[in-house]
C-alpha positions in Angstrom: 107.6 114.7 94.9 105.6 115.9 91.9 105.2 120.1 92.9 105.2 119.6 96.5 106.9 123.0 96.9 104.5 124.7 94.1 101.7 123.4 96.1 102.4 124.1 99.4 102.8 127.5 98.2 99.6 128.0 96.9 98.3 126.2 100.3 99.5 128.6 102.3 97.1 131.3 102.4 94.6 131.4 105.3 91.7 131.4 102.6 90.4 128.2 101.6 92.5 128.3 97.2 88.9 126.5 96.1 86.8 127.1 99.0 85.2 125.2 101.3 82.4 123.1 99.6 82.7 120.6 98.0 82.6 119.9 94.1 79.4 120.2 92.4 79.5 116.8 90.4 80.5 114.7 94.0 77.6 116.5 95.5 74.8 115.5 92.8 76.3 111.9 92.8 76.3 111.3 96.8 74.3 108.7 96.0 76.3 106.5 94.8 79.1 107.4 96.8 80.0 104.1 99.4 83.1 103.7 102.1 85.7 103.4 101.8 86.7 105.9 100.3 89.5 107.6 98.3 90.1 110.7 97.1 93.0 112.0 94.6 94.6 115.0 95.1 92.1 116.4 98.0 93.8 119.2 98.8 92.3 121.3 101.8 89.8 118.6 102.5 86.7 120.1 101.1 85.5 116.8 99.3 86.6 114.7 102.0 84.9 116.7 104.5 81.6 116.1 102.5 81.9 112.2 102.2 82.7 112.0 105.5 79.6 114.0 106.9 77.7 111.2 104.7 79.3 108.7 107.2 82.0 107.1 105.1 85.1 106.1 105.8 87.6 108.9 103.8 91.5 108.6 103.2 92.2 111.5 100.9 95.9 112.2 99.2 98.1 114.7 98.6 101.5 116.1 97.6 101.0 118.7 100.5 100.8 118.3 103.8 100.3 122.0 104.1 96.8 121.8 102.4 96.5 118.1 103.9 97.0 120.1 107.5 94.0 122.6 106.2 91.9 119.6 105.2 92.1 118.3 108.7 91.0 121.8 110.4 88.4 121.9 108.1 87.0 118.4 109.3 87.4 119.2 112.8 85.1 122.4 112.1 82.5 120.4 110.6 82.7 117.9 113.2 83.6 114.9 110.8 87.2 112.7 111.3 89.0 112.3 108.1 92.3 110.2 107.1 94.9 111.9 104.9 98.2 110.8 103.9 101.1 113.1 101.9 101.6 111.2 98.8 102.9 111.4 95.9 101.0 110.0 93.0 104.4 109.7 90.5 104.8 106.8 93.1 101.6 106.4 94.8 100.0 102.5 95.8 96.7 102.3 96.4 95.5 98.6 98.1 94.1 96.4 96.0 90.5 95.6 95.8 90.3 98.4 99.4 88.2 100.9 98.0 84.2 100.7 97.3 84.5 104.4 95.6 87.5 106.6 94.3 87.3 110.0 93.6 89.0 112.2 91.5 88.1 116.1 90.9 90.2 118.2 89.2 93.5 115.7 90.4 95.5 117.1 86.6 98.1 114.6 86.1 100.6 114.5 83.2 100.2 111.4 81.1 103.1 109.9 82.3 101.8 109.3 85.6 98.3 108.8 84.5 99.6 105.3 82.7 101.0 103.9 85.4 97.9 105.1 87.9 94.9 104.3 86.4 95.6 100.6 86.2 96.5 100.5 89.6 93.2 102.6 90.8 91.3 99.8 89.0 92.9 97.6 90.8 92.4 99.2 93.9 88.3 99.1 93.5 86.6 96.3 95.4 83.9 94.4 92.8 81.1 96.5 92.2 82.9 100.2 93.1 83.5 103.4 91.2 85.8 105.7 89.8 84.3 109.0 89.8 86.1 112.2 88.1 85.7 115.5 86.6 88.3 117.0 85.2 88.7 120.0 82.7 88.9 119.2 79.1 91.0 120.0 76.1 88.7 122.5 75.4 89.4 124.5 78.9 93.0 125.3 77.4 91.9 128.1 75.8 89.8 129.9 78.6 91.1 131.8 82.2 88.4 130.0 84.3 90.8 127.3 85.9 93.2 124.2 85.5 96.3 123.6 83.7 97.6 124.8 80.3 99.3 122.2 79.3 96.7 119.7 77.3 98.5 116.6 78.5 97.4 117.5 82.1 93.6 118.3 80.8 91.1 115.2 79.7 89.0 114.2 77.0 86.2 111.5 76.6 88.7 109.3 74.5 91.5 110.1 77.1 89.1 108.3 79.4 88.2 105.4 77.9 91.9 104.7 77.0 93.0 105.1 80.7 89.9 103.2 82.4 89.5 100.4 79.5 88.7 97.9 82.3 85.8 99.7 83.5 81.7 99.7 82.5 81.5 103.5 81.8 78.2 104.3 83.0 78.6 108.4 82.6 81.6 109.9 80.0 80.5 113.6 79.3 82.2 116.3 78.0 80.0 119.9 78.9 80.5 122.9 80.0 79.3 124.3 83.2 79.8 127.1 85.5 82.5 126.6 88.3 82.2 128.4 91.3 85.3 126.9 93.9 87.3 129.3 95.4 89.6 132.0 93.7 91.0 129.5 92.0 88.1 127.7 89.4 85.5 130.6 89.2 83.6 131.3 85.7 82.2 128.9 82.9 84.5 126.4 81.8 85.0 123.1 79.8 84.9 119.7 81.8 84.9 115.9 81.3 82.3 114.3 84.1 83.4 110.2 84.6 81.6 108.0 86.4 82.9 104.1 85.6 82.4 101.1 87.9 84.3 97.7 88.6 82.1 95.2 86.9 84.5 92.5 88.2 
C-alpha cells in the first residue's frame, strides 16, 4: 500500500499534523459543494468534517488507518458523522457517476498513480459534478513551507489540463498564498487551485 507505514508514523502523535480547520480554498468555495462528496487523501478529517458540517454526506479515503481514526474522533467532537475507507490510491476504484463533488486537497501523488486515478475520478462524477483541487505547485520545490520534494508529485496548470481533459476548467490558477495548516503546512507557499466541472 502506498506509503502506509510512513503516514501512520506521521499521524501517530496526538496533535493534528495539519490542524483541525478545513483548507482555506475549500472554505472559500463551500457554496459549490454538493453531496455525496469524495475526499481524496483525507488524512485526519479536517476537510471531511467541514463538509459534513454543511449537511453533506462525505467519504474520506486515505492510506492511513491511524489518520482516519483521528478523523472520526474529530467528527465526533464536532457532532457530525463522516464515512471513511482505508485505500491505496494506486488501486482505488471509485464508483462511476457516484459523486457530485470530489475534493483533492494536498493529495500529492506520483504521476504514475495520477494517470490511472484521475480518469476514474472524472468517471465517478455525476453530470454537473465538480473536482475541487488544491496542491502545491512545482514552484514550491525551492521552499520549505510544506509539500513533497519531488517535482513529479507537484502540480502545474499544464498538468491539470492534461490530466483532467474531460472537465470544463472553471477555475485554474497558480498563486502564492500564506498557508497555516498545523505544523506541516506553514508559511508562504505556491499552489495550484482548480475547479473542474463534468458537463456531460
